[in-house]
C-alpha positions as semicolon CSV with decimal commas, in nm:
position;residue;x (nm);y (nm);z (nm)
1;M;-6,258;2,476;-5,753
2;A;-6,050;2,320;-5,464
3;I;-6,192;2,084;-5,211
4;K;-6,240;2,232;-4,862
5;M;-6,445;1,908;-4,726
6;I;-6,456;1,508;-4,798
7;T;-6,744;1,351;-4,667
8;T;-6,739;0,974;-4,674
9;D;-6,972;0,714;-4,602
10;I;-6,814;0,441;-4,345
11;D;-6,903;0,092;-4,427
12;G;-6,807;-0,016;-4,777
13;T;-6,618;0,314;-4,842
14;L;-6,377;0,403;-4,559
15;L;-6,364;0,059;-4,416
16;N;-6,217;-0,228;-4,621
17;N;-6,455;-0,564;-4,586
18;N;-6,258;-0,654;-4,252
19;K;-6,407;-0,349;-4,111
20;Q;-6,080;-0,177;-4,102
21;I;-5,912;0,143;-4,215
22;T;-5,622;0,040;-4,428
23;A;-5,265;0,247;-4,294
24;H;-5,285;0,378;-4,682
25;T;-5,622;0,517;-4,652
26;K;-5,547;0,632;-4,306
27;E;-5,217;0,818;-4,435
28;I;-5,399;1,016;-4,705
29;L;-5,687;1,130;-4,500
30;Q;-5,480;1,271;-4,214
31;A;-5,256;1,435;-4,494
32;A;-5,558;1,587;-4,632
33;R;-5,673;1,701;-4,301
34;Q;-5,320;1,872;-4,237
35;Q;-5,394;2,076;-4,529
36;G;-5,720;2,232;-4,340
37;I;-5,941;2,010;-4,565
38;Y;-6,252;1,877;-4,337
39;I;-6,310;1,509;-4,342
40;V;-6,657;1,419;-4,253
41;L;-6,750;1,051;-4,157
42;C;-7,132;1,022;-4,241
43;S;-7,297;0,694;-4,167
44;G;-7,595;0,524;-4,040
45;R;-7,442;0,456;-3,698
46;P;-7,493;0,672;-3,389
47;L;-7,151;0,875;-3,312
48;V;-7,075;0,588;-3,045
49;G;-7,071;0,346;-3,359
50;V;-6,815;0,568;-3,517
51;E;-6,594;0,691;-3,239
52;E;-6,313;0,441;-3,282
53;Y;-6,258;0,567;-3,646
54;L;-6,277;0,921;-3,573
55;A;-5,994;0,853;-3,294
56;E;-5,798;0,658;-3,513
57;L;-5,789;0,928;-3,804
58;G;-5,719;1,229;-3,523
59;L;-6,072;1,350;-3,648
60;D;-6,145;1,430;-3,222
61;S;-6,086;1,812;-3,198
62;E;-6,365;2,060;-3,117
63;D;-6,307;2,163;-3,531
64;D;-6,438;1,808;-3,646
65;Y;-6,757;1,673;-3,721
66;V;-6,968;1,361;-3,778
67;I;-7,292;1,303;-3,979
68;T;-7,465;1,018;-3,788
69;F;-7,794;0,844;-3,845
70;N;-7,814;0,897;-4,212
71;G;-7,807;1,237;-4,169
72;A;-8,066;1,294;-3,888
73;Q;-7,816;1,435;-3,707
74;V;-7,509;1,623;-3,707
75;Q;-7,247;1,647;-3,423
76;R;-6,924;1,775;-3,328
77;S;-6,690;1,480;-3,288
78;T;-6,651;1,569;-2,923
79;C;-6,982;1,652;-2,853
80;L;-7,333;1,436;-2,768
81;E;-7,517;1,747;-2,847
82;P;-7,590;1,805;-3,212
83;L;-7,561;2,075;-3,453
84;I;-7,842;1,958;-3,657
85;S;-8,116;1,772;-3,572
86;N;-8,420;1,634;-3,775
87;L;-8,593;1,331;-3,584
88;L;-8,884;1,135;-3,586
89;T;-9,203;1,167;-3,325
90;G;-9,334;0,888;-3,103
91;K;-9,672;0,933;-3,325
92;D;-9,424;0,857;-3,639
93;F;-9,309;0,541;-3,416
94;Q;-9,679;0,394;-3,395
95;V;-9,751;0,456;-3,770
96;L;-9,429;0,287;-3,895
97;D;-9,415;-0,006;-3,624
98;K;-9,799;-0,095;-3,685
99;L;-9,753;-0,085;-4,063
100;A;-9,433;-0,331;-4,020
101;H;-9,648;-0,564;-3,824
102;D;-9,939;-0,501;-4,070
103;L;-9,687;-0,587;-4,376
104;G;-9,504;-0,894;-4,184
105;V;-9,172;-0,750;-4,217
106;R;-8,957;-0,728;-3,856
107;G;-8,851;-0,333;-3,756
108;Q;-8,643;-0,160;-3,520
109;A;-8,704;0,187;-3,389
110;V;-8,357;0,381;-3,366
111;T;-8,336;0,661;-3,104
112;P;-8,112;0,922;-3,092
113;D;-7,926;0,817;-2,752
114;G;-7,815;0,531;-2,952
115;N;-8,055;0,242;-2,870
116;I;-8,239;-0,032;-3,066
117;Y;-8,610;-0,111;-2,980
118;V;-8,809;-0,403;-3,157
119;T;-9,147;-0,483;-3,070
120;T;-9,190;-0,864;-3,178
121;P;-9,050;-1,161;-2,976
122;D;-8,922;-1,290;-3,290
123;V;-8,602;-1,066;-3,327
124;S;-8,432;-1,009;-3,643
125;P;-8,053;-1,146;-3,667
126;V;-8,002;-0,854;-3,906
127;S;-8,131;-0,629;-3,586
128;V;-7,860;-0,845;-3,364
129;M;-7,598;-0,795;-3,627
130;D;-7,679;-0,422;-3,662
131;S;-7,666;-0,368;-3,287
132;Y;-7,330;-0,534;-3,278
133;F;-7,151;-0,343;-3,533
134;T;-7,276;-0,012;-3,430
135;K;-7,262;-0,087;-3,051
136;M;-7,638;0,013;-2,983
137;P;-7,809;-0,178;-2,721
138;L;-8,098;-0,385;-2,834
139;H;-8,431;-0,388;-2,634
140;V;-8,704;-0,582;-2,712
141;R;-9,061;-0,385;-2,598
142;H;-9,371;-0,585;-2,705
143;N;-9,597;-0,314;-2,591
144;A;-9,393;-0,007;-2,680
145;T;-9,558;0,300;-2,661
146;S;-9,487;0,668;-2,798
147;A;-9,470;0,766;-2,450
148;E;-9,172;0,549;-2,401
149;I;-8,998;0,620;-2,761
150;S;-9,096;0,976;-2,785
151;C;-8,830;1,043;-3,051
152;L;-8,640;0,848;-3,286
153;A;-8,370;0,900;-3,520
154;K;-8,527;0,649;-3,768
155;Y;-8,724;0,370;-3,798
156;M;-8,607;0,050;-4,004
157;W;-8,733;-0,259;-4,173
158;A;-8,462;-0,498;-4,069
159;D;-8,523;-0,844;-4,251
160;T;-8,430;-1,084;-4,544
161;P;-8,400;-0,945;-4,874
162;Q;-8,725;-1,125;-5,010
163;I;-8,935;-0,997;-4,711
164;L;-8,831;-0,643;-4,778
165;T;-8,883;-0,667;-5,149
166;E;-9,261;-0,802;-5,075
167;A;-9,328;-0,539;-4,813
168;L;-9,199;-0,260;-5,051
169;A;-9,437;-0,379;-5,314
170;S;-9,724;-0,308;-5,048
171;L;-9,588;0,017;-4,903
172;P;-9,872;0,262;-4,926
173;E;-9,793;0,591;-5,113
174;K;-9,894;0,800;-4,817
175;I;-9,605;0,670;-4,632
176;R;-9,353;0,736;-4,899
177;D;-9,478;1,073;-4,949
178;K;-9,408;1,148;-4,581
179;Y;-9,081;1,045;-4,496
180;Y;-8,747;1,017;-4,620
181;S;-8,706;0,648;-4,712
182;V;-8,408;0,442;-4,827
183;H;-8,303;0,093;-4,916
184;S;-7,968;0,158;-4,739
185;E;-7,832;-0,221;-4,744
186;E;-7,991;-0,564;-4,844
187;W;-8,129;-0,627;-4,542
188;F;-8,208;-0,254;-4,442
189;F;-8,496;-0,007;-4,560
190;E;-8,504;0,300;-4,371
191;F;-8,778;0,595;-4,287
192;M;-8,639;0,911;-4,152
193;H;-8,742;1,259;-4,114
194;P;-8,808;1,439;-4,474
195;L;-8,546;1,677;-4,395
196;A;-8,289;1,395;-4,245
197;S;-8,027;1,292;-4,535
198;K;-7,685;1,231;-4,553
199;G;-7,681;1,479;-4,867
200;Q;-7,919;1,731;-4,681
201;A;-7,708;1,713;-4,342
202;M;-7,371;1,765;-4,556
203;V;-7,506;2,071;-4,715
204;E;-7,605;2,229;-4,386
205;L;-7,293;2,159;-4,212
206;A;-7,114;2,320;-4,510
207;A;-7,305;2,630;-4,497
208;K;-7,211;2,653;-4,150
209;L;-6,872;2,608;-4,209
210;K;-6,890;2,846;-4,522
211;I;-6,792;2,584;-4,786
212;K;-6,977;2,578;-5,108
213;P;-7,127;2,232;-5,214
214;S;-6,892;2,298;-5,519
215;E;-6,600;2,301;-5,283
216;I;-6,739;1,928;-5,139
217;M;-6,599;1,575;-5,254
218;A;-6,845;1,292;-5,148
219;A;-6,785;0,905;-5,158
220;G;-7,021;0,610;-5,126
221;D;-7,136;0,297;-5,238
222;Q;-7,516;0,245;-5,144
223;N;-7,818;0,385;-5,197
224;N;-7,807;0,593;-4,894
225;D;-7,523;0,748;-5,023
226;L;-7,676;0,878;-5,365
227;T;-7,799;1,250;-5,176
228;M;-7,458;1,326;-5,099
229;I;-7,300;1,200;-5,399
230;S;-7,570;1,429;-5,613
231;A;-7,542;1,726;-5,372
232;A;-7,158;1,728;-5,387
233;G;-6,909;1,939;-5,630
234;L;-6,761;1,591;-5,710
235;G;-6,925;1,280;-5,635
236;V;-6,739;0,964;-5,603
237;A;-6,854;0,608;-5,649
238;M;-6,647;0,326;-5,491
239;G;-6,561;0,043;-5,750
240;N;-6,762;-0,194;-5,520
241;A;-7,066;0,067;-5,537
242;N;-7,395;-0,053;-5,678
243;P;-7,493;0,011;-6,026
244;L;-7,710;0,325;-5,931
245;V;-7,438;0,494;-5,746
246;K;-7,197;0,439;-6,009
247;K;-7,412;0,604;-6,274
248;E;-7,495;0,921;-6,030
249;A;-7,140;0,984;-5,957
250;Q;-6,919;1,190;-6,163
251;V;-6,601;0,939;-6,102
252;V;-6,589;0,581;-6,009
253;T;-6,233;0,486;-5,820
254;T;-6,094;0,093;-5,714
255;D;-6,333;-0,076;-5,446
256;N;-6,282;-0,071;-5,063
257;E;-6,035;-0,339;-5,083
258;H;-5,800;-0,142;-5,289
259;D;-5,804;0,195;-5,107
260;G;-6,082;0,351;-5,346
261;L;-6,128;0,630;-5,116
262;A;-5,759;0,714;-5,079
263;V;-5,703;0,661;-5,473
264;A;-5,944;0,951;-5,541
265;V;-5,870;1,174;-5,282
266;E;-5,470;1,136;-5,405
267;K;-5,586;1,236;-5,742
268;Y;-5,863;1,508;-5,707
269;V;-5,809;1,684;-5,353
270;L;-5,452;1,679;-5,248
271;Q;-5,212;1,966;-5,341
């Protein structure tokens, strides 16, 4: 069956290690879009953190879409108002932030308006890095309340891999059962609404566009890409993907330093 939608992760997939879209990848994705195939960027970033890539690829019309916050929201590329939204509440913030304090792991709340809030004076360098790359302002609020942070796209542990591993060993089962949680990078562990994931958002958007899951190609490299890779008709793991992603995918392409996304699109999608 012909592919009608390509959903792609950004970091480690669309971008090379210098955070750039190569000329060849740009050319191939634009060729696919000209054939009427939807190109949907799918990222843990907010819209402001992906706008430059949407503009570079020419995916900034009323008929272009983007999945943000790892699936918590789906938006038109030209509009902040979400088409699909699955958010956490202020009560969730209180529960998850207290848990982070109790387990001794530094955390951050990410709000749907694109801000990061931390509640400890010892701000994690990982949070600073995240703020820089995603273009989300970083705020320190020692006594933040659910009134101040009444909803959030996700709550994230942002700390060293060792600290995350130690905290995960003590993560209560009731928390795992209540939220969709994922180890998205070695220094990030994320908690989201149970209906918020890249795969869920991808399938819901496709349904609105009258596209079947079997008509989707999804590409990624990390655990937060697993839900879309497994839900798509063609799941593609980058050559730099972790072993679990490669095992789940139907095909493995070259890495992000060698136009892996473009290689897969040329081989399996372009007519």
